[in-house]
N, C-alpha and C positions, 0 to 999 in steps of 0.2 A: 309416752306422754306423762304417765304417772311418775316414772323415773325422773323425767325432766323437772316436773313440779317439785319432787322431793329435793332434787339438787338445788333448785331455786330457793326452796324454803330453807334448806340448810345454809345456803350462802347468805340468805337474809338474816337468819338467826346469828350467824357468825359475825356479820357486819354490825348487828345490833349489840352484841356482847363485847365486841372489840373496842377498847378505849379510843375515843375520838382522836387522840394524839399519837396513836400507835405508829402512823406513817408520817408523822410530822417531820419536816414541813412539806405541805402539798401545794403551797401557793406562795407568792412573794411576801416578804416581810417589810415592815416600815420601821425606820429609826427616827424618832422625833427629836429634833434639836430645839431647845427652848430659847434660841437666839436667832438673830438674822444670819443670812448667808455671809460667808467671807471671814468670820471671826475665828478665834482659836478653837472654840467648841465645834463649830461647823466643820472645820478642817479635820479635827479628830474623828468626827463621825464619818466623813466621806472616805478618808483613808481606810478606816476600819471596815466600812461597808463593802468596799471594793474587794477585800480579801475574804470577808465573812461569806459572801455569796458563793464563792468558790467552794468553801468547806461545807456549806449547807445545801448547795445544789439548787438554790432559788435566788431570784433577784432580791436585792436589799435596797430599798428606796429611802433616801434621806428626805425628810419633810421638815422644813423650818416653821416653827410656831413661836415666834418671838413676841415679847411684850411683857410689861409689868415686872421687869427684872428677872424673867424666867418663869414667872408663876403661870402664865397661860400655857406654855408648853408642858410644865409639870402637871397642870390640871389634866391635859390631854393624855399624858402617860398614866396617871392614877385612874382616870375614868375608862381606860381601854379595857376590852375583854381580855381576861387573863389566859389567853390561849397561846401566847408566844409569838403571835404575828405582829403585834405592836410593841416595840421596845422604845427605849429613849436613852439619851445621854443625860445622866444625873450628876451634877457637879457642885462643888463648893465654890463660893460660900452660899449660894442661893438656897440649896436644900435645907440649910440650917438657919440662915439669916431671915428668910421670909417668915417662918413661923415664930421667930422671936419678935419681929416688929409689927406683925399683923396676924390675923387668923384666917389662913387659907382653908379650903375645904379638904385638905389632906394633911397628913403628918408623915414623919419618916416611916411610920408603920404601914403607910399606904402603898409601899413599893416593895418589889423584889430586887435586891441588889445582887447582880450576878458577878461582876468583877470590875475593879478599877484598872484603867489602862494607861492613862496619861496624867502625869503630875507636873503641871506648868507653874513654877513658882513665880511670885510677884517680883517685879523690879521697879526701880525708880530711875529716871533718866533726865538728862539736861541737854541743852544745846551745846555742841562742842566749844563754842565761844564763851560759855558761861564761866564766871569766876568760881562757881561751885564745881570742884573737881573730885570730890570724894564724899563719902557718907558723913565723915566728920565735918567737912565744910558745910554740908547741907544742914546738919544739926546746929552748927554754930550760927549760920545765917538766920535760922528760925529763932534762936535765942536772942540775937540782936534785934530782930524785927518780928516779935510775936504776932502771929495771925496775918502777916503781910506777904509771905512767900507763897505765890500761887501754884497750885498743883492740879493738873487735869485728872479727873476720874470719870467714872461712868454713872454717877449718881449715888445717892445714899444706899448703903448695903451692898454695893457692887464690890467685886474683888479688889479693884483699885482703891475705892474708898476705905475698905476695911484695912488694907495694907498700910495706908497712910495713918489711919487711926492707931494701929498697932505700934507704929514708930512714935507717934505722939505720946502714947501711953508709956512706952519704954524710956523715951528720952525726956519726957516732961516738957514738950514743946507744943506749939500750935501752928498749923499751916492754914492757908486760905483755899478751900476746895472750890474748884470750878468744874461743873458737870458738863459732859459732852455726851452725844448719842452713842459713842463707842470709842474704842482706843484709837482708831484711825483719825477721827476728827481731833482728838486730843494730841496726836502726833503732829498733825498739820498745824495746830495752834502753837506747839513747841517750836516747829520749824520757823514760823513767822514771828516768834517771840511774843506771842499774845499771852503766854503763860511762861513760868520759869522752870517748872518741873512737870514731868508726865509720868503717869502710871501705865504699866503694861505687864502682861505675863512674859516670861522669858522668850517663848517662841515668837510672840509678836515683836518683842524688843529686838531680837536678832533679825527679823524680817525688815523692820523699819530701818535698822542700821545699814542695810544693804543699799538703800536707795535715797536716804535723806540724812541731813545732819542729826546725829544722835549719839549721845555718849551715856552708856549705862553705868550708873554709880554703884549699884549693888543688887544682890539677889537674896530673897528671903527664903533660903533653904538651909538644910543642915550643913551642907558642904558645897564647895564650888562645883558647878555643874560641868560635866564633860563637854557639853556643847559650847560653853563659854568659860574656859578655865582661867581666863584673865580677869573675870569679874568677881570681886570679893563678895563674901556673904556679909549680911548685917551683923551676924554673930561675931565676925572678926573685928568689927568696929565697936563691939561691946554691947550690942543690942540683940539679945537672943530671941528673935521673933521669926515666925514662919507664916507666910501668906501665899495666896495664889489660887489656883484652880485645879483640884483633883477631879478628873473626868472619868466616869465609869459607865458601864452598860447595865441597864436595869429595865424593869417593866412593872406592871401593876401587881399588887398583892394577889396571891392565890394562884400563881402560875403552877401547872403540874410539875412535880419534881423531875419527871422524865424529860420534860421539855427544857427545864433549866439546866439539867445535866448535859443535854445535847448541845445547847448553846455554849455552855461553859467549856465543853470539850472542843468545840469548833474554835472558840476564842483562844484556847491554849495552843491549838495548831497555828492560828494566825500569828500569835505572838512569837512562836518559835520559827516562823518563816523569815529567812534572811531578806527576802524581797520586801516584806512588810516593814521590817526594821529599817531597811534602807529608805523606803518611801517616807517613813515617819521622820527619819533624820533630815531628809531633804526638805520636808515641810516644817521643820523645827518643832516637832512634837516630842517632848521629853517623856519617854516611856517609863512607867512604873506599874508593875503588876501587883495587885492585891486580890486575893481570893475573896469570896463573899463574906466570910467571917471577918477577915482583916479589913475589908472595905467598910463594913458596918462599925467595927471598933474605931476606925479612924474617924468616921463621921460623928460618932458619939463624943470623941475627944474634941473635935472641932466645935461641936455644939456647946460643950462646956466652956471652951475658950471664948467663944463669941457671946455667950450669955454673961460671962464675967465682964467683957468689954461693954456690953449693953448697959449693965448695971452702973459701970463707971461713967459712961458717956453715950447715951442713946444717939444713934446716927441719923435719925430723921432730921431733915433741914428744909 
């Protein structure tokens, strides 16, 4: 009996002194998506979760917490316990544009940035029957009719809205923005010719082109993308601009270093998995890995670019 009690006491002391995260993960994880189901960010999360749970040995549940341009979901990520069980997709431009235009209860310093995984550059598209057949045609049309060429976006500060504003700034033109609840309603409006131009990230643009009238004019990336080698960059047309959505995995500030390292190692294995890369390609998810330091550096650069844009022309409307 005494021996048993001593063993029990020893086990209790060992459990008390062992870090709570030593056997992490011991239960399912949640990835919060700050947008509704079905969009590009949601697809990124679900493809990633499917492979992460294999590497971590626990289910990974995707939870959509949309609203306020991503702020509601980002609130939930920032407010979560920093134990590694609640993660989230943190993407541009919302992580930088929201604090520029208003004062949320978080800042970039409220998060742990683990790694960027998907870089989905912005595109502009027209109906195939449109007389606008190139980026040069689009700029020329806006020059002829300042503020008259209608462009579907997802509201002020959205990836689509910012991409159009970057072109306006670079080309010295003005468009007429028309806000929709998402890229899909904007694509529908383009198909019915309710508007003349639609914004979408590359993955969405390629998806739309599979099932409806859709011609992508250009992509806002450094170089032509392997998924769409025939689509020229805006840089080729003389406008050195980059826009879109860089999507990464993160969590609240204060996560244990050992847990972050475990997630990072699992993510490295996921990204090296040919099955994951094939699934991402089928889902039109343009992969781009940035480690934690590179991810943060990229966000700081994007923040500076968008603050300069805000000074030139605040995007509230």
